[in-house]
Backbone as XML, in Angstrom:
<?xml version="1.0"?>
<chain id="A" units="angstrom">
  <residue number="1" name="MET">
    <atom name="N" x="-20.455" y="116.682" z="-4.595"/>
    <atom name="CA" x="-21.112" y="115.864" z="-3.543"/>
    <atom name="C" x="-21.175" y="116.739" z="-2.280"/>
  </residue>
  <residue number="2" name="ASN">
    <atom name="N" x="-22.295" y="116.706" z="-1.632"/>
    <atom name="CA" x="-22.517" y="117.334" z="-0.371"/>
    <atom name="C" x="-21.603" y="116.792" z="0.724"/>
  </residue>
  <residue number="3" name="ALA">
    <atom name="N" x="-20.895" y="117.671" z="1.420"/>
    <atom name="CA" x="-19.931" y="117.238" z="2.427"/>
    <atom name="C" x="-20.640" y="116.382" z="3.542"/>
  </residue>
  <residue number="4" name="SER">
    <atom name="N" x="-21.824" y="116.843" z="3.985"/>
    <atom name="CA" x="-22.471" y="116.076" z="5.083"/>
    <atom name="C" x="-22.931" y="114.710" z="4.568"/>
  </residue>
  <residue number="5" name="PHE">
    <atom name="N" x="-23.317" y="114.611" z="3.316"/>
    <atom name="CA" x="-23.685" y="113.339" z="2.717"/>
    <atom name="C" x="-22.487" y="112.395" z="2.626"/>
  </residue>
  <residue number="6" name="ALA">
    <atom name="N" x="-21.345" y="112.951" z="2.269"/>
    <atom name="CA" x="-20.134" y="112.158" z="2.120"/>
    <atom name="C" x="-19.693" y="111.648" z="3.494"/>
  </residue>
  <residue number="7" name="ILE">
    <atom name="N" x="-19.765" y="112.487" z="4.476"/>
    <atom name="CA" x="-19.393" y="112.113" z="5.842"/>
    <atom name="C" x="-20.341" y="111.030" z="6.380"/>
  </residue>
  <residue number="8" name="GLU">
    <atom name="N" x="-21.611" y="111.127" z="6.129"/>
    <atom name="CA" x="-22.628" y="110.155" z="6.585"/>
    <atom name="C" x="-22.317" y="108.810" z="5.876"/>
  </residue>
  <residue number="9" name="GLY">
    <atom name="N" x="-22.056" y="108.838" z="4.628"/>
    <atom name="CA" x="-21.680" y="107.573" z="3.901"/>
    <atom name="C" x="-20.422" y="106.993" z="4.507"/>
  </residue>
  <residue number="10" name="ALA">
    <atom name="N" x="-19.416" y="107.761" z="4.749"/>
    <atom name="CA" x="-18.179" y="107.304" z="5.360"/>
    <atom name="C" x="-18.387" y="106.741" z="6.726"/>
  </residue>
  <residue number="11" name="ARG">
    <atom name="N" x="-19.301" y="107.362" z="7.452"/>
    <atom name="CA" x="-19.619" y="106.854" z="8.810"/>
    <atom name="C" x="-20.232" y="105.493" z="8.790"/>
  </residue>
  <residue number="12" name="LEU">
    <atom name="N" x="-21.142" y="105.298" z="7.810"/>
    <atom name="CA" x="-21.786" y="103.968" z="7.702"/>
    <atom name="C" x="-20.744" y="102.920" z="7.263"/>
  </residue>
  <residue number="13" name="VAL">
    <atom name="N" x="-19.897" y="103.264" z="6.338"/>
    <atom name="CA" x="-18.864" y="102.325" z="5.897"/>
    <atom name="C" x="-17.894" y="101.994" z="6.984"/>
  </residue>
  <residue number="14" name="ALA">
    <atom name="N" x="-17.475" y="103.003" z="7.739"/>
    <atom name="CA" x="-16.617" y="102.778" z="8.855"/>
    <atom name="C" x="-17.260" y="101.921" z="9.985"/>
  </residue>
  <residue number="15" name="ASP">
    <atom name="N" x="-18.508" y="102.112" z="10.236"/>
    <atom name="CA" x="-19.289" y="101.340" z="11.160"/>
    <atom name="C" x="-19.258" y="99.880" z="10.830"/>
  </residue>
  <residue number="16" name="GLY">
    <atom name="N" x="-19.489" y="99.577" z="9.559"/>
    <atom name="CA" x="-19.520" y="98.202" z="9.087"/>
    <atom name="C" x="-18.130" y="97.564" z="9.254"/>
  </residue>
  <residue number="17" name="ILE">
    <atom name="N" x="-17.059" y="98.280" z="8.901"/>
    <atom name="CA" x="-15.723" y="97.792" z="9.056"/>
    <atom name="C" x="-15.415" y="97.484" z="10.513"/>
  </residue>
  <residue number="18" name="GLU">
    <atom name="N" x="-15.737" y="98.398" z="11.407"/>
    <atom name="CA" x="-15.510" y="98.233" z="12.826"/>
    <atom name="C" x="-16.304" y="96.998" z="13.407"/>
  </residue>
  <residue number="19" name="ARG">
    <atom name="N" x="-17.575" y="96.874" z="12.991"/>
    <atom name="CA" x="-18.363" y="95.728" z="13.457"/>
    <atom name="C" x="-17.784" y="94.400" z="13.001"/>
  </residue>
  <residue number="20" name="ARG">
    <atom name="N" x="-17.371" y="94.359" z="11.761"/>
    <atom name="CA" x="-16.703" y="93.087" z="11.221"/>
    <atom name="C" x="-15.426" y="92.826" z="12.000"/>
  </residue>
  <residue number="21" name="GLU">
    <atom name="N" x="-14.646" y="93.825" z="12.224"/>
    <atom name="CA" x="-13.405" y="93.714" z="12.965"/>
    <atom name="C" x="-13.622" y="93.218" z="14.355"/>
  </residue>
  <residue number="22" name="GLN">
    <atom name="N" x="-14.603" y="93.702" z="15.044"/>
    <atom name="CA" x="-14.870" y="93.283" z="16.435"/>
    <atom name="C" x="-15.431" y="91.831" z="16.400"/>
  </residue>
  <residue number="23" name="ARG">
    <atom name="N" x="-16.248" y="91.497" z="15.428"/>
    <atom name="CA" x="-16.793" y="90.135" z="15.329"/>
    <atom name="C" x="-15.655" y="89.114" z="15.094"/>
  </residue>
  <residue number="24" name="ARG">
    <atom name="N" x="-14.686" y="89.491" z="14.219"/>
    <atom name="CA" x="-13.620" y="88.569" z="13.873"/>
    <atom name="C" x="-12.616" y="88.383" z="15.013"/>
  </residue>
  <residue number="25" name="TYR">
    <atom name="N" x="-12.250" y="89.478" z="15.669"/>
    <atom name="CA" x="-11.138" y="89.434" z="16.577"/>
    <atom name="C" x="-11.485" y="89.651" z="18.046"/>
  </residue>
  <residue number="26" name="GLY">
    <atom name="N" x="-12.749" y="89.958" z="18.283"/>
    <atom name="CA" x="-13.225" y="90.178" z="19.670"/>
    <atom name="C" x="-12.730" y="91.502" z="20.217"/>
  </residue>
  <residue number="27" name="GLY">
    <atom name="N" x="-12.961" y="91.636" z="21.539"/>
    <atom name="CA" x="-12.579" y="92.887" z="22.213"/>
    <atom name="C" x="-13.707" y="93.865" z="22.082"/>
  </residue>
  <residue number="28" name="SER">
    <atom name="N" x="-13.447" y="95.028" z="22.606"/>
    <atom name="CA" x="-14.407" y="96.111" z="22.594"/>
    <atom name="C" x="-14.477" y="96.809" z="21.236"/>
  </residue>
  <residue number="29" name="ARG">
    <atom name="N" x="-15.473" y="97.597" z="21.105"/>
    <atom name="CA" x="-15.617" y="98.343" z="19.861"/>
    <atom name="C" x="-14.456" y="99.350" z="19.731"/>
  </residue>
  <residue number="30" name="GLU">
    <atom name="N" x="-14.017" y="99.855" z="20.843"/>
    <atom name="CA" x="-12.905" y="100.815" z="20.870"/>
    <atom name="C" x="-11.576" y="100.115" z="20.390"/>
  </residue>
  <residue number="31" name="GLU">
    <atom name="N" x="-11.436" y="98.873" z="20.845"/>
    <atom name="CA" x="-10.235" y="98.082" z="20.382"/>
    <atom name="C" x="-10.277" y="97.847" z="18.872"/>
  </residue>
  <residue number="32" name="ALA">
    <atom name="N" x="-11.472" y="97.488" z="18.403"/>
    <atom name="CA" x="-11.644" y="97.263" z="16.975"/>
    <atom name="C" x="-11.315" y="98.513" z="16.184"/>
  </residue>
  <residue number="33" name="ARG">
    <atom name="N" x="-11.837" y="99.597" z="16.701"/>
    <atom name="CA" x="-11.639" y="100.947" z="16.049"/>
    <atom name="C" x="-10.147" y="101.260" z="16.031"/>
  </residue>
  <residue number="34" name="GLN">
    <atom name="N" x="-9.460" y="100.983" z="17.050"/>
    <atom name="CA" x="-8.005" y="101.306" z="17.124"/>
    <atom name="C" x="-7.248" y="100.430" z="16.115"/>
  </residue>
  <residue number="35" name="ARG">
    <atom name="N" x="-7.660" y="99.120" z="15.941"/>
    <atom name="CA" x="-6.957" y="98.264" z="14.971"/>
    <atom name="C" x="-7.206" y="98.773" z="13.568"/>
  </residue>
  <residue number="36" name="VAL">
    <atom name="N" x="-8.483" y="99.121" z="13.260"/>
    <atom name="CA" x="-8.814" y="99.656" z="11.940"/>
    <atom name="C" x="-8.089" y="100.959" z="11.689"/>
  </residue>
  <residue number="37" name="ALA">
    <atom name="N" x="-8.042" y="101.825" z="12.595"/>
    <atom name="CA" x="-7.357" y="103.122" z="12.431"/>
    <atom name="C" x="-5.854" y="102.839" z="12.181"/>
  </residue>
  <residue number="38" name="ARG">
    <atom name="N" x="-5.250" y="101.934" z="12.876"/>
    <atom name="CA" x="-3.841" y="101.696" z="12.657"/>
    <atom name="C" x="-3.612" y="101.153" z="11.246"/>
  </residue>
  <residue number="39" name="ARG">
    <atom name="N" x="-4.522" y="100.298" z="10.747"/>
    <atom name="CA" x="-4.339" y="99.771" z="9.409"/>
    <atom name="C" x="-4.559" y="100.863" z="8.350"/>
  </residue>
  <residue number="40" name="LEU">
    <atom name="N" x="-5.451" y="101.810" z="8.610"/>
    <atom name="CA" x="-5.637" y="102.937" z="7.714"/>
    <atom name="C" x="-4.518" y="103.942" z="7.828"/>
  </residue>
  <residue number="41" name="GLY">
    <atom name="N" x="-3.809" y="103.938" z="8.875"/>
    <atom name="CA" x="-2.762" y="104.974" z="9.120"/>
    <atom name="C" x="-3.402" y="106.259" z="9.694"/>
  </residue>
  <residue number="42" name="TRP">
    <atom name="N" x="-4.594" y="106.176" z="10.300"/>
    <atom name="CA" x="-5.281" y="107.233" z="10.895"/>
    <atom name="C" x="-5.124" y="107.230" z="12.364"/>
  </residue>
  <residue number="43" name="ALA">
    <atom name="N" x="-5.365" y="108.367" z="12.963"/>
    <atom name="CA" x="-5.501" y="108.472" z="14.440"/>
    <atom name="C" x="-6.843" y="107.841" z="14.800"/>
  </residue>
  <residue number="44" name="PRO">
    <atom name="N" x="-6.929" y="107.017" z="15.897"/>
    <atom name="CA" x="-8.183" y="106.433" z="16.276"/>
    <atom name="C" x="-9.269" y="107.510" z="16.554"/>
  </residue>
  <residue number="45" name="GLY">
    <atom name="N" x="-8.842" y="108.715" z="16.927"/>
    <atom name="CA" x="-9.816" y="109.812" z="17.134"/>
    <atom name="C" x="-10.540" y="110.156" z="15.884"/>
  </residue>
  <residue number="46" name="THR">
    <atom name="N" x="-9.943" y="109.993" z="14.749"/>
    <atom name="CA" x="-10.599" y="110.321" z="13.500"/>
    <atom name="C" x="-11.817" y="109.389" z="13.327"/>
  </residue>
  <residue number="47" name="LEU">
    <atom name="N" x="-11.615" y="108.133" z="13.553"/>
    <atom name="CA" x="-12.792" y="107.199" z="13.415"/>
    <atom name="C" x="-13.815" y="107.461" z="14.572"/>
  </residue>
  <residue number="48" name="TYR">
    <atom name="N" x="-13.320" y="107.785" z="15.755"/>
    <atom name="CA" x="-14.268" y="108.071" z="16.825"/>
    <atom name="C" x="-15.076" y="109.328" z="16.496"/>
  </residue>
  <residue number="49" name="ASN">
    <atom name="N" x="-14.451" y="110.370" z="15.983"/>
    <atom name="CA" x="-15.160" y="111.567" z="15.607"/>
    <atom name="C" x="-16.110" y="111.298" z="14.419"/>
  </residue>
  <residue number="50" name="LEU">
    <atom name="N" x="-15.700" y="110.435" z="13.493"/>
    <atom name="CA" x="-16.575" y="110.088" z="12.408"/>
    <atom name="C" x="-17.809" y="109.366" z="12.947"/>
  </residue>
  <residue number="51" name="ALA">
    <atom name="N" x="-17.645" y="108.415" z="13.867"/>
    <atom name="CA" x="-18.768" y="107.671" z="14.434"/>
    <atom name="C" x="-19.697" y="108.587" z="15.200"/>
  </residue>
  <residue number="52" name="ARG">
    <atom name="N" x="-19.206" y="109.626" z="15.829"/>
    <atom name="CA" x="-20.028" y="110.544" z="16.664"/>
    <atom name="C" x="-20.533" y="111.685" z="15.867"/>
  </residue>
  <residue number="53" name="GLU">
    <atom name="N" x="-20.234" y="111.655" z="14.570"/>
    <atom name="CA" x="-20.667" y="112.741" z="13.620"/>
    <atom name="C" x="-20.085" y="114.100" z="14.058"/>
  </residue>
  <residue number="54" name="ARG">
    <atom name="N" x="-18.811" y="114.045" z="14.483"/>
    <atom name="CA" x="-18.090" y="115.240" z="14.899"/>
    <atom name="C" x="-16.961" y="115.549" z="13.961"/>
  </residue>
  <residue number="55" name="LEU">
    <atom name="N" x="-16.779" y="114.773" z="12.942"/>
    <atom name="CA" x="-15.652" y="114.977" z="12.019"/>
    <atom name="C" x="-15.912" y="116.237" z="11.219"/>
  </residue>
  <residue number="56" name="LYS">
    <atom name="N" x="-14.912" y="117.135" z="11.244"/>
    <atom name="CA" x="-15.108" y="118.404" z="10.586"/>
    <atom name="C" x="-14.963" y="118.368" z="9.053"/>
  </residue>
  <residue number="57" name="ARG">
    <atom name="N" x="-14.114" y="117.486" z="8.633"/>
    <atom name="CA" x="-13.889" y="117.358" z="7.153"/>
    <atom name="C" x="-13.466" y="115.939" z="6.828"/>
  </residue>
  <residue number="58" name="LEU">
    <atom name="N" x="-13.756" y="115.562" z="5.645"/>
    <atom name="CA" x="-13.368" y="114.252" z="5.133"/>
    <atom name="C" x="-12.902" y="114.483" z="3.703"/>
  </residue>
  <residue number="59" name="ASP">
    <atom name="N" x="-11.556" y="114.577" z="3.515"/>
    <atom name="CA" x="-11.091" y="114.878" z="2.204"/>
    <atom name="C" x="-11.198" y="113.649" z="1.250"/>
  </residue>
  <residue number="60" name="ARG">
    <atom name="N" x="-10.986" y="113.897" z="0.037"/>
    <atom name="CA" x="-11.143" y="112.865" z="-1.047"/>
    <atom name="C" x="-10.235" y="111.680" z="-0.772"/>
  </residue>
  <residue number="61" name="ASP">
    <atom name="N" x="-9.019" y="111.973" z="-0.370"/>
    <atom name="CA" x="-7.998" y="110.888" z="-0.145"/>
    <atom name="C" x="-8.502" y="109.975" z="0.974"/>
  </residue>
  <residue number="62" name="MET">
    <atom name="N" x="-9.018" y="110.530" z="2.036"/>
    <atom name="CA" x="-9.530" y="109.785" z="3.161"/>
    <atom name="C" x="-10.744" y="108.924" z="2.728"/>
  </residue>
  <residue number="63" name="ARG">
    <atom name="N" x="-11.636" y="109.557" z="1.955"/>
    <atom name="CA" x="-12.846" y="108.802" z="1.489"/>
    <atom name="C" x="-12.405" y="107.655" z="0.600"/>
  </residue>
  <residue number="64" name="ASP">
    <atom name="N" x="-11.469" y="107.902" z="-0.298"/>
    <atom name="CA" x="-10.989" y="106.839" z="-1.221"/>
    <atom name="C" x="-10.241" y="105.747" z="-0.438"/>
  </residue>
  <residue number="65" name="GLN">
    <atom name="N" x="-9.490" y="106.131" z="0.542"/>
    <atom name="CA" x="-8.769" y="105.160" z="1.368"/>
    <atom name="C" x="-9.750" y="104.254" z="2.162"/>
  </residue>
  <residue number="66" name="LEU">
    <atom name="N" x="-10.754" y="104.899" z="2.748"/>
    <atom name="CA" x="-11.780" y="104.189" z="3.522"/>
    <atom name="C" x="-12.568" y="103.238" z="2.585"/>
  </residue>
  <residue number="67" name="ALA">
    <atom name="N" x="-12.953" y="103.724" z="1.424"/>
    <atom name="CA" x="-13.650" y="102.833" z="0.464"/>
    <atom name="C" x="-12.838" y="101.704" z="-0.006"/>
  </residue>
  <residue number="68" name="ALA">
    <atom name="N" x="-11.577" y="101.922" z="-0.277"/>
    <atom name="CA" x="-10.706" y="100.823" z="-0.687"/>
    <atom name="C" x="-10.520" y="99.782" z="0.422"/>
  </residue>
  <residue number="69" name="TYR">
    <atom name="N" x="-10.362" y="100.254" z="1.637"/>
    <atom name="CA" x="-10.254" y="99.353" z="2.783"/>
    <atom name="C" x="-11.520" y="98.517" z="2.916"/>
  </residue>
  <residue number="70" name="ALA">
    <atom name="N" x="-12.647" y="99.168" z="2.847"/>
    <atom name="CA" x="-13.962" y="98.483" z="2.989"/>
    <atom name="C" x="-14.135" y="97.443" z="1.931"/>
  </residue>
  <residue number="71" name="ILE">
    <atom name="N" x="-13.775" y="97.747" z="0.680"/>
    <atom name="CA" x="-13.913" y="96.773" z="-0.428"/>
    <atom name="C" x="-12.993" y="95.587" z="-0.148"/>
  </residue>
  <residue number="72" name="ARG">
    <atom name="N" x="-11.722" y="95.824" z="0.205"/>
    <atom name="CA" x="-10.826" y="94.698" z="0.550"/>
    <atom name="C" x="-11.349" y="93.865" z="1.645"/>
  </residue>
  <residue number="73" name="ASP">
    <atom name="N" x="-11.849" y="94.493" z="2.681"/>
    <atom name="CA" x="-12.393" y="93.861" z="3.817"/>
    <atom name="C" x="-13.591" y="92.941" z="3.489"/>
  </residue>
  <residue number="74" name="LEU">
    <atom name="N" x="-14.487" y="93.461" z="2.678"/>
    <atom name="CA" x="-15.614" y="92.691" z="2.222"/>
    <atom name="C" x="-15.245" y="91.552" z="1.298"/>
  </residue>
  <residue number="75" name="GLU">
    <atom name="N" x="-14.287" y="91.825" z="0.422"/>
    <atom name="CA" x="-13.765" y="90.752" z="-0.445"/>
    <atom name="C" x="-13.186" y="89.591" z="0.370"/>
  </residue>
  <residue number="76" name="ASN">
    <atom name="N" x="-12.428" y="89.930" z="1.436"/>
    <atom name="CA" x="-11.842" y="88.941" z="2.252"/>
    <atom name="C" x="-12.907" y="88.188" z="3.018"/>
  </residue>
  <residue number="77" name="GLU">
    <atom name="N" x="-13.973" y="88.865" z="3.491"/>
    <atom name="CA" x="-15.017" y="88.201" z="4.226"/>
    <atom name="C" x="-15.787" y="87.285" z="3.283"/>
  </residue>
  <residue number="78" name="ILE">
    <atom name="N" x="-16.036" y="87.732" z="2.065"/>
    <atom name="CA" x="-16.756" y="86.825" z="1.072"/>
    <atom name="C" x="-15.926" y="85.572" z="0.853"/>
  </residue>
  <residue number="79" name="ALA">
    <atom name="N" x="-14.580" y="85.672" z="0.632"/>
    <atom name="CA" x="-13.732" y="84.548" z="0.455"/>
    <atom name="C" x="-13.785" y="83.621" z="1.611"/>
  </residue>
  <residue number="80" name="GLU">
    <atom name="N" x="-13.708" y="84.139" z="2.844"/>
    <atom name="CA" x="-13.757" y="83.262" z="4.052"/>
    <atom name="C" x="-15.121" y="82.570" z="4.135"/>
  </residue>
  <residue number="81" name="LEU">
    <atom name="N" x="-16.227" y="83.304" z="3.956"/>
    <atom name="CA" x="-17.536" y="82.719" z="4.021"/>
    <atom name="C" x="-17.759" y="81.636" z="2.962"/>
  </residue>
  <residue number="82" name="THR">
    <atom name="N" x="-17.225" y="81.887" z="1.769"/>
    <atom name="CA" x="-17.363" y="80.956" z="0.700"/>
    <atom name="C" x="-16.689" y="79.607" z="1.069"/>
  </residue>
  <residue number="83" name="SER">
    <atom name="N" x="-15.535" y="79.741" z="1.687"/>
    <atom name="CA" x="-14.747" y="78.567" z="2.147"/>
    <atom name="C" x="-15.500" y="77.840" z="3.247"/>
  </residue>
  <residue number="84" name="GLU">
    <atom name="N" x="-16.026" y="78.519" z="4.210"/>
    <atom name="CA" x="-16.768" y="77.964" z="5.278"/>
    <atom name="C" x="-18.044" y="77.250" z="4.815"/>
  </residue>
  <residue number="85" name="LEU">
    <atom name="N" x="-18.669" y="77.894" z="3.753"/>
    <atom name="CA" x="-19.866" y="77.302" z="3.228"/>
    <atom name="C" x="-19.562" y="75.969" z="2.572"/>
  </residue>
  <residue number="86" name="ALA">
    <atom name="N" x="-18.480" y="75.956" z="1.786"/>
    <atom name="CA" x="-18.087" y="74.671" z="1.126"/>
    <atom name="C" x="-17.814" y="73.602" z="2.147"/>
  </residue>
  <residue number="87" name="ARG">
    <atom name="N" x="-17.126" y="73.949" z="3.259"/>
    <atom name="CA" x="-16.853" y="72.944" z="4.297"/>
    <atom name="C" x="-18.102" y="72.431" z="4.925"/>
  </residue>
  <residue number="88" name="ALA">
    <atom name="N" x="-19.006" y="73.383" z="5.268"/>
    <atom name="CA" x="-20.308" y="72.987" z="5.866"/>
    <atom name="C" x="-21.150" y="72.129" z="4.964"/>
  </residue>
  <residue number="89" name="ARG">
    <atom name="N" x="-21.150" y="72.451" z="3.739"/>
    <atom name="CA" x="-21.933" y="71.634" z="2.745"/>
    <atom name="C" x="-21.333" y="70.219" z="2.665"/>
  </residue>
  <residue number="90" name="GLY">
    <atom name="N" x="-20.010" y="70.115" z="2.782"/>
    <atom name="CA" x="-19.365" y="68.811" z="2.733"/>
    <atom name="C" x="-19.736" y="67.919" z="3.825"/>
  </residue>
  <residue number="91" name="LEU">
    <atom name="N" x="-20.129" y="68.452" z="4.972"/>
    <atom name="CA" x="-20.452" y="67.612" z="6.156"/>
    <atom name="C" x="-21.823" y="66.911" z="6.021"/>
  </residue>
  <residue number="92" name="GLY">
    <atom name="N" x="-22.758" y="67.647" z="5.512"/>
    <atom name="CA" x="-24.061" y="67.010" z="5.107"/>
    <atom name="C" x="-25.096" y="66.743" z="6.151"/>
  </residue>
  <residue number="93" name="ASP">
    <atom name="N" x="-24.834" y="66.864" z="7.417"/>
    <atom name="CA" x="-25.915" y="66.607" z="8.397"/>
    <atom name="C" x="-26.829" y="67.851" z="8.626"/>
  </residue>
  <residue number="94" name="ALA">
    <atom name="N" x="-27.988" y="67.623" z="9.179"/>
    <atom name="CA" x="-28.972" y="68.657" z="9.304"/>
    <atom name="C" x="-28.474" y="69.862" z="10.077"/>
  </residue>
  <residue number="95" name="GLU">
    <atom name="N" x="-27.720" y="69.670" z="11.162"/>
    <atom name="CA" x="-27.206" y="70.815" z="11.931"/>
    <atom name="C" x="-26.285" y="71.660" z="11.074"/>
  </residue>
  <residue number="96" name="ASN">
    <atom name="N" x="-25.440" y="71.045" z="10.330"/>
    <atom name="CA" x="-24.549" y="71.778" z="9.473"/>
    <atom name="C" x="-25.210" y="72.325" z="8.265"/>
  </residue>
  <residue number="97" name="GLN">
    <atom name="N" x="-26.320" y="71.767" z="7.828"/>
    <atom name="CA" x="-27.052" y="72.454" z="6.730"/>
    <atom name="C" x="-27.697" y="73.710" z="7.220"/>
  </residue>
  <residue number="98" name="ALA">
    <atom name="N" x="-28.147" y="73.740" z="8.471"/>
    <atom name="CA" x="-28.680" y="74.982" z="9.064"/>
    <atom name="C" x="-27.566" y="76.011" z="9.102"/>
  </residue>
  <residue number="99" name="LEU">
    <atom name="N" x="-26.371" y="75.600" z="9.522"/>
    <atom name="CA" x="-25.262" y="76.511" z="9.613"/>
    <atom name="C" x="-24.939" y="77.045" z="8.217"/>
  </residue>
  <residue number="100" name="ALA">
    <atom name="N" x="-24.983" y="76.165" z="7.272"/>
    <atom name="CA" x="-24.721" y="76.534" z="5.832"/>
    <atom name="C" x="-25.695" y="77.616" z="5.337"/>
  </residue>
  <residue number="101" name="ARG">
    <atom name="N" x="-26.974" y="77.451" z="5.746"/>
    <atom name="CA" x="-27.988" y="78.489" z="5.359"/>
    <atom name="C" x="-27.628" y="79.822" z="6.002"/>
  </residue>
  <residue number="102" name="LYS">
    <atom name="N" x="-27.230" y="79.770" z="7.280"/>
    <atom name="CA" x="-26.839" y="81.043" z="7.923"/>
    <atom name="C" x="-25.650" y="81.699" z="7.227"/>
  </residue>
  <residue number="103" name="VAL">
    <atom name="N" x="-24.656" y="80.851" z="6.912"/>
    <atom name="CA" x="-23.454" y="81.399" z="6.205"/>
    <atom name="C" x="-23.930" y="81.953" z="4.845"/>
  </residue>
  <residue number="104" name="GLU">
    <atom name="N" x="-24.769" y="81.265" z="4.138"/>
    <atom name="CA" x="-25.265" y="81.759" z="2.878"/>
    <atom name="C" x="-25.928" y="83.132" z="2.962"/>
  </residue>
  <residue number="105" name="ALA">
    <atom name="N" x="-26.687" y="83.302" z="4.046"/>
    <atom name="CA" x="-27.388" y="84.586" z="4.229"/>
    <atom name="C" x="-26.373" y="85.737" z="4.524"/>
  </residue>
  <residue number="106" name="VAL">
    <atom name="N" x="-25.404" y="85.413" z="5.329"/>
    <atom name="CA" x="-24.352" y="86.449" z="5.616"/>
    <atom name="C" x="-23.541" y="86.726" z="4.342"/>
  </residue>
  <residue number="107" name="LEU">
    <atom name="N" x="-23.189" y="85.660" z="3.588"/>
    <atom name="CA" x="-22.465" y="85.818" z="2.345"/>
    <atom name="C" x="-23.287" y="86.674" z="1.357"/>
  </residue>
  <residue number="108" name="ALA">
    <atom name="N" x="-24.576" y="86.410" z="1.282"/>
    <atom name="CA" x="-25.426" y="87.237" z="0.327"/>
    <atom name="C" x="-25.413" y="88.734" z="0.797"/>
  </residue>
  <residue number="109" name="GLU">
    <atom name="N" x="-25.477" y="88.913" z="2.059"/>
    <atom name="CA" x="-25.464" y="90.358" z="2.536"/>
    <atom name="C" x="-24.086" y="90.998" z="2.177"/>
  </residue>
  <residue number="110" name="ALA">
    <atom name="N" x="-22.945" y="90.241" z="2.472"/>
    <atom name="CA" x="-21.670" y="90.734" z="2.185"/>
    <atom name="C" x="-21.502" y="91.030" z="0.631"/>
  </residue>
  <residue number="111" name="GLN">
    <atom name="N" x="-22.023" y="90.123" z="-0.171"/>
    <atom name="CA" x="-21.911" y="90.342" z="-1.589"/>
    <atom name="C" x="-22.715" y="91.556" z="-2.047"/>
  </residue>
  <residue number="112" name="GLY">
    <atom name="N" x="-23.898" y="91.759" z="-1.395"/>
    <atom name="CA" x="-24.722" y="92.951" z="-1.709"/>
    <atom name="C" x="-23.976" y="94.245" z="-1.349"/>
  </residue>
  <residue number="113" name="LEU">
    <atom name="N" x="-23.310" y="94.206" z="-0.145"/>
    <atom name="CA" x="-22.559" y="95.404" z="0.260"/>
    <atom name="C" x="-21.414" y="95.654" z="-0.644"/>
  </residue>
  <residue number="114" name="HIS">
    <atom name="N" x="-20.738" y="94.578" z="-1.083"/>
    <atom name="CA" x="-19.636" y="94.659" z="-1.970"/>
    <atom name="C" x="-20.046" y="95.283" z="-3.306"/>
  </residue>
  <residue number="115" name="ALA">
    <atom name="N" x="-21.176" y="94.820" z="-3.828"/>
    <atom name="CA" x="-21.678" y="95.359" z="-5.090"/>
    <atom name="C" x="-21.999" y="96.835" z="-4.950"/>
  </residue>
  <residue number="116" name="THR">
    <atom name="N" x="-22.601" y="97.185" z="-3.836"/>
    <atom name="CA" x="-22.919" y="98.604" z="-3.590"/>
    <atom name="C" x="-21.694" y="99.450" z="-3.546"/>
  </residue>
  <residue number="117" name="MET">
    <atom name="N" x="-20.653" y="98.968" z="-2.898"/>
    <atom name="CA" x="-19.412" y="99.709" z="-2.734"/>
    <atom name="C" x="-18.777" y="99.893" z="-4.150"/>
  </residue>
  <residue number="118" name="LYS">
    <atom name="N" x="-18.707" y="98.789" z="-4.916"/>
    <atom name="CA" x="-18.129" y="98.936" z="-6.298"/>
    <atom name="C" x="-18.929" y="99.867" z="-7.189"/>
  </residue>
  <residue number="119" name="ALA">
    <atom name="N" x="-20.205" y="99.959" z="-6.975"/>
    <atom name="CA" x="-21.038" y="100.798" z="-7.740"/>
    <atom name="C" x="-20.990" y="102.247" z="-7.303"/>
  </residue>
  <residue number="120" name="GLY">
    <atom name="N" x="-20.199" y="102.480" z="-6.230"/>
    <atom name="CA" x="-20.106" y="103.876" z="-5.688"/>
    <atom name="C" x="-21.192" y="104.248" z="-4.754"/>
  </residue>
  <residue number="121" name="GLY">
    <atom name="N" x="-21.988" y="103.318" z="-4.254"/>
    <atom name="CA" x="-23.063" y="103.702" z="-3.353"/>
    <atom name="C" x="-22.633" y="104.005" z="-1.991"/>
  </residue>
  <residue number="122" name="GLY">
    <atom name="N" x="-21.310" y="103.694" z="-1.643"/>
    <atom name="CA" x="-20.855" y="103.996" z="-0.294"/>
    <atom name="C" x="-20.179" y="105.379" z="-0.241"/>
  </residue>
  <residue number="123" name="LYS">
    <atom name="N" x="-20.051" y="106.038" z="-1.377"/>
    <atom name="CA" x="-19.339" y="107.378" z="-1.312"/>
    <atom name="C" x="-20.298" y="108.462" z="-0.992"/>
  </residue>
</chain>
């Protein structure tokens, strides 16, 4: 695998993780990046350099660790959205039906990303 291709794929995966982290818990992108880095056991600068396309190398262990984290993150998001969707459907009014359609769209996107990750498309 071409090193620059692997780094670009990792950058895209890390970007998605950071965006979801920021959406869930708020704060700045830098705060989200720091939380993700802490969970990965990485220095925040590693994710910063990855985002800025300045990372000099990305070894196999780091790639595998990032992919595993992304898959777990997406699986958790799918579970949360599925639960929210069931609650919204249970309410039944028009406003909540619109919300349910939005949740379904996000859920479909998350499931597509999850399938891509499992198929190795994020490596």
